C-alpha positions as CSV (number, residue, x, y, z in Angstrom):
1,M,-24.1,-21.4,-29.1
2,S,-23.5,-17.7,-28.5
3,P,-20.0,-16.6,-27.7
4,T,-19.2,-16.2,-24.0
5,A,-19.4,-12.5,-23.0
6,P,-16.1,-11.1,-21.7
7,P,-16.0,-10.8,-17.9
8,I,-17.0,-7.5,-16.4
9,R,-14.0,-6.1,-14.6
10,A,-12.2,-3.0,-13.5
11,E,-8.8,-1.9,-14.6
12,F,-6.4,-0.6,-11.9
13,D,-3.1,-0.8,-13.8
14,P,-2.1,2.9,-14.4
15,C,-0.1,1.8,-17.5
16,V,-3.3,0.5,-19.0
17,N,-5.4,3.4,-17.9
18,I,-2.8,5.9,-19.2
19,P,-1.1,4.0,-22.0
20,S,1.8,6.4,-22.3
21,L,3.0,5.2,-18.9
22,A,3.7,1.8,-20.3
23,E,6.6,3.3,-22.3
24,L,8.1,4.5,-19.1
25,R,7.7,1.2,-17.3
26,N,9.3,-0.6,-20.2
27,A,12.2,1.7,-20.3
28,V,12.9,1.1,-16.6
29,R,12.5,-2.7,-16.9
30,N,15.0,-2.5,-19.8
31,D,17.5,-0.5,-17.7
32,D,17.2,2.3,-20.3
33,W,18.0,5.6,-18.6
34,A,18.2,7.6,-21.8
35,S,14.6,6.7,-22.7
36,T,13.5,7.3,-19.1
37,E,15.1,10.7,-18.9
38,A,13.7,11.6,-22.4
39,Y,10.2,10.6,-21.3
40,F,10.2,13.1,-18.4
41,G,11.7,15.7,-20.7
42,F,8.8,15.2,-23.1
43,L,6.2,16.0,-20.4
44,D,5.5,19.7,-20.3
45,H,3.4,19.8,-17.1
46,E,4.4,19.2,-13.5
47,D,1.1,17.4,-12.8
48,D,1.9,14.8,-15.4
49,R,5.5,14.5,-14.2
50,A,4.1,13.7,-10.7
51,I,1.9,10.9,-12.0
52,A,4.8,9.5,-14.0
53,A,7.2,9.6,-11.1
54,G,4.6,7.9,-8.9
55,L,5.0,4.8,-11.0
56,F,8.4,4.2,-9.3
57,H,6.8,4.0,-5.9
58,D,5.5,0.5,-6.6
59,L,7.9,-0.6,-9.4
60,S,9.5,-3.6,-7.8
61,S,13.3,-3.7,-7.8
62,S,13.6,-0.4,-9.8
63,E,15.8,0.9,-7.0
64,R,18.6,-1.3,-8.3
65,F,18.4,0.3,-11.7
66,L,18.1,3.8,-10.2
67,E,21.1,3.3,-7.8
68,R,23.2,2.5,-10.8
69,V,22.0,5.6,-12.7
70,V,22.7,7.8,-9.7
71,A,26.2,6.4,-9.4
72,E,26.8,7.2,-13.1
73,H,24.9,10.5,-13.1
74,P,25.3,11.9,-9.6
75,D,24.2,15.4,-10.6
76,S,20.9,14.3,-12.1
77,A,18.0,15.7,-10.0
78,L,15.6,13.5,-11.8
79,A,17.5,10.3,-11.0
80,R,18.0,11.1,-7.4
81,T,14.3,12.1,-6.9
82,L,13.0,8.9,-8.6
83,L,15.3,6.8,-6.4
84,A,14.0,8.6,-3.4
85,I,10.4,7.9,-4.5
86,R,11.3,4.2,-4.8
87,Y,13.0,4.1,-1.4
88,I,9.8,5.6,0.0
89,G,7.8,2.8,-1.7
90,V,10.1,0.1,-0.2
91,G,9.6,1.7,3.2
92,W,5.9,1.9,2.9
93,E,5.6,-1.7,1.8
94,I,7.3,-2.6,5.1
95,R,5.2,-0.2,7.2
96,S,1.9,-1.3,5.5
97,S,-1.1,1.0,5.2
98,Y,-2.5,0.1,8.7
99,R,-2.8,2.8,11.3
100,A,0.1,3.3,13.7
101,E,-1.2,1.2,16.5
102,H,-1.2,-1.8,14.2
103,V,2.4,-1.4,13.0
104,S,5.2,-3.1,15.0
105,H,8.3,-1.4,16.3
106,D,10.5,-3.2,13.9
107,Q,8.3,-2.2,10.9
108,F,8.6,1.4,12.0
109,R,12.4,1.1,12.4
110,Q,12.8,-0.2,8.9
111,F,10.3,2.2,7.5
112,H,12.1,5.2,8.9
113,T,15.5,3.9,7.7
114,W,14.2,3.9,4.1
115,L,12.6,7.3,4.4
116,R,15.8,8.8,5.8
117,R,17.7,7.5,2.8
118,A,15.1,9.2,0.6
119,E,15.2,12.4,2.6
120,K,19.0,12.6,2.2
121,L,18.7,12.5,-1.5
122,L,15.9,15.0,-1.6
123,I,17.6,17.5,0.7
124,D,20.5,17.8,-1.7
125,V,18.2,18.1,-4.8
126,C,16.2,20.8,-3.2
127,A,19.3,22.7,-2.1
128,E,20.7,22.6,-5.6
129,H,17.4,23.2,-7.4
130,P,15.1,25.2,-5.2
131,A,12.2,25.2,-7.7
132,Y,12.3,21.5,-8.4
133,A,8.6,20.6,-7.9
134,L,9.0,16.8,-7.9
135,A,11.5,16.8,-5.0
136,W,9.6,19.3,-2.9
137,A,6.3,17.3,-3.4
138,T,8.1,14.1,-2.4
139,R,9.4,15.7,0.7
140,L,5.8,16.1,1.9
141,T,5.6,12.3,2.0
142,T,8.9,11.9,3.9
143,A,7.7,14.7,6.3
144,R,4.6,12.7,7.1
145,G,6.2,9.3,7.4
146,L,9.0,10.6,9.6
147,E,6.5,12.5,11.7
148,L,8.1,15.9,11.4
149,G,4.9,17.7,12.2
150,Q,2.5,20.1,10.7
151,S,4.7,23.2,10.6
152,E,7.5,21.4,8.7
153,A,5.0,20.0,6.2
154,R,3.5,23.4,5.7
155,R,7.0,24.9,5.2
156,R,7.8,22.3,2.5
157,Y,4.4,22.9,0.8
158,D,5.0,26.6,0.9
159,R,8.4,26.1,-0.9
160,L,6.6,24.0,-3.5
161,A,3.7,26.5,-3.9
162,E,6.1,29.4,-4.3
163,H,7.0,28.2,-7.7
164,H,4.1,25.8,-8.5
165,P,1.0,27.3,-6.7
166,H,-1.6,24.8,-8.1
167,H,0.5,21.5,-7.8
168,I,-2.3,19.0,-7.3
169,H,-0.1,16.2,-6.1
170,G,1.5,18.4,-3.5
171,Q,-1.9,19.6,-2.4
172,T,-3.2,16.1,-2.1
173,L,-0.2,15.2,0.1
174,L,-0.6,18.1,2.4
175,L,-4.3,17.5,2.7
176,Q,-3.5,14.0,4.1
177,Q,-1.1,15.6,6.5
178,L,-3.8,18.0,7.7
179,C,-6.2,15.2,8.6
180,P,-6.6,14.2,12.2
181,K,-5.0,10.7,11.6
182,W,-1.7,12.5,10.9
183,G,-1.9,15.0,13.7
184,G,-4.1,17.7,12.0
185,S,-7.7,18.7,12.4
186,W,-10.8,18.7,10.2
187,E,-10.9,22.5,10.5
188,E,-7.4,22.7,9.0
189,A,-8.2,20.2,6.3
190,H,-11.4,21.8,5.3
191,G,-9.8,25.2,5.2
192,F,-6.9,24.1,3.0
193,A,-9.1,22.2,0.5
194,R,-11.5,25.1,0.1
195,A,-8.7,27.7,-0.2
196,C,-7.0,25.6,-3.0
197,L,-10.2,25.3,-4.9
198,E,-11.0,29.0,-4.5
199,A,-7.5,30.0,-5.8
200,A,-7.4,27.5,-8.6
201,P,-8.2,28.5,-12.2
202,P,-11.4,27.2,-13.6
203,G,-10.9,23.7,-15.0
204,G,-8.0,23.0,-12.6
205,H,-7.6,19.8,-10.6
206,A,-8.2,21.3,-7.2
207,G,-11.9,20.2,-7.1
208,R,-10.8,16.7,-6.3
209,L,-9.5,17.9,-3.0
210,I,-13.1,18.5,-1.9
211,A,-14.0,15.0,-2.8
212,E,-11.0,13.6,-1.1
213,L,-11.6,15.7,2.1
214,H,-15.2,14.3,2.4
215,L,-14.0,10.8,1.7
216,E,-11.6,11.1,4.5
217,R,-14.3,12.4,6.9
218,W,-16.5,9.5,5.8
219,L,-13.8,6.9,6.3
220,D,-13.0,8.3,9.8
221,D,-16.7,8.1,10.8
222,A,-17.0,4.6,9.2
223,E,-14.1,3.3,11.3
224,N,-15.9,4.6,14.4
225,G,-19.1,2.8,13.5
226,H,-20.9,5.6,11.6
227,S,-21.1,5.8,7.9
228,N,-23.8,8.4,7.0
229,Y,-21.5,11.4,6.6
230,L,-21.5,11.4,2.8
231,R,-25.3,11.1,2.6
232,S,-25.6,14.8,3.6
233,T,-27.1,17.0,0.9
234,E,-24.8,19.8,2.0
235,V,-21.8,17.5,1.4
236,R,-23.2,16.3,-1.9
237,D,-23.8,19.9,-3.1
238,E,-20.2,21.0,-2.2
239,I,-18.8,18.0,-4.1
240,L,-20.9,18.8,-7.2
241,A,-19.9,22.5,-7.0
242,A,-16.3,21.4,-6.9
243,A,-16.8,19.1,-9.9
244,A,-18.4,22.0,-11.9
245,H,-15.4,24.1,-11.2
246,S,-12.9,21.4,-12.2
247,V,-13.6,18.2,-14.2
248,Q,-16.9,19.4,-15.6
249,H,-15.6,22.9,-16.6
250,P,-15.0,23.6,-20.3
251,D,-11.4,24.6,-19.5
252,Y,-10.6,21.3,-17.8
253,R,-7.2,19.8,-18.9
254,P,-7.4,16.1,-18.2
255,G,-3.7,15.2,-18.4
256,F,-2.5,12.1,-16.5
257,H,-4.7,13.0,-13.5
258,W,-8.1,12.5,-15.1
259,V,-8.6,8.9,-14.0
260,G,-7.9,9.8,-10.4
261,D,-10.0,13.0,-10.6
262,H,-13.1,11.1,-11.8
263,N,-12.7,8.2,-9.4
264,D,-12.6,10.6,-6.5
265,F,-15.9,12.3,-7.5
266,A,-17.5,9.0,-8.4
267,G,-16.5,7.5,-5.1
268,A,-17.5,10.4,-2.9
269,L,-20.9,10.6,-4.5
270,S,-21.8,6.9,-4.9
271,L,-20.5,6.0,-1.4
272,G,-23.0,8.6,-0.1
273,G,-25.8,7.1,-2.0
274,H,-25.9,9.8,-4.6
275,H,-25.9,7.4,-7.5
276,R,-27.6,9.4,-10.1
277,E,-25.1,12.3,-9.6
278,A,-22.2,9.8,-9.7
279,A,-23.2,8.3,-13.1
280,P,-21.5,10.9,-15.3
281,F,-18.2,10.2,-13.7
282,F,-18.6,6.5,-14.2
283,R,-19.6,7.0,-17.8
284,T,-16.4,8.9,-18.4
285,L,-14.3,6.3,-16.6
286,G,-15.6,3.2,-18.3
287,D,-13.5,0.4,-16.6
288,K,-10.7,2.7,-15.4
289,A,-10.4,2.6,-11.6
290,T,-8.0,3.6,-8.8
291,T,-7.3,2.0,-5.5
292,T,-8.4,5.1,-3.7
293,P,-11.2,5.2,-2.7
294,W,-12.4,1.7,-3.8
295,G,-9.8,-0.1,-1.7
296,Y,-10.8,1.5,1.6
297,F,-12.6,-1.6,2.8
298,G,-10.9,-4.2,0.6
299,G,-12.3,-5.8,-2.5
300,K,-11.6,-2.7,-4.6
301,E,-12.8,-4.2,-7.9
302,A,-16.0,-5.5,-6.4
303,Q,-16.6,-2.1,-4.8
304,F,-16.0,-0.2,-8.0
305,L,-18.2,-2.5,-10.1
306,K,-21.0,-2.5,-7.6
307,H,-21.2,1.2,-7.4
308,R,-20.8,1.7,-11.1
309,K,-23.6,-0.7,-11.9
310,T,-25.9,1.0,-9.4
311,A,-25.0,4.5,-10.6
312,L,-25.4,3.7,-14.3
313,S,-28.8,2.0,-13.7
314,K,-30.0,5.2,-12.0
315,G,-28.3,7.9,-14.1
């Protein structure tokens, strides 16, 4: 009897997809601040620091550890910012990812309470360290959640970009703010994504903003009963041109963002039926997946595997 083949699956755990992150998660679970702080000190790029810090958003109960650290190290900008990120995570778990009309008054009340706790920490960090990228980028999330408006979000992004002009995490957060579902417009969102790509150095991460922009347009149309937006050859060509300037450029620096970069391009192309064009991104990814965009309609693993199978069969 031949051995049973291993099940085909997709891997969504960031600590498996980026093994270095497992060291950080273990340090937090062991209440080891020295190792946590050293981990961030080892990272030499703000893009990687943003991915590492994002781990705390969903790291259950890590706020207890971080509250103790902040009490012991009240001047630590890193500790306060990580605690703010976790507070945001707690708040967003309560709010849920549903659109506002499906969120109760009590959910919103609790959500805003947690975000205000985070904002208080971040205001102090930004006042003391005006060039601290992690705190300014995180304040883009609190601005959106607290509904502070487009101009305030732009102000915060401008403060971030003043010192870190190609901060992809901050750019992704502002792009969300500029979408109609958060009070913006497609014209603003398109303009911002294209301006970031044009200004970015060849091989930078900004190309993914074009893929994310078109995914958001497609999702908006799909929720209104239309789903053909991504099938446009014009949209396809813009996505491919963005990939050529970023992940497919010889100067591309993968860093911790590479899994998200390739999933965005694979998703935008394959959801538009451009399976052959999506194949190279799936080949690079293997089984490494991200919740966005595959979780847009639930069954994220099934969506990823279905589209990967189709793309690889055609490409």
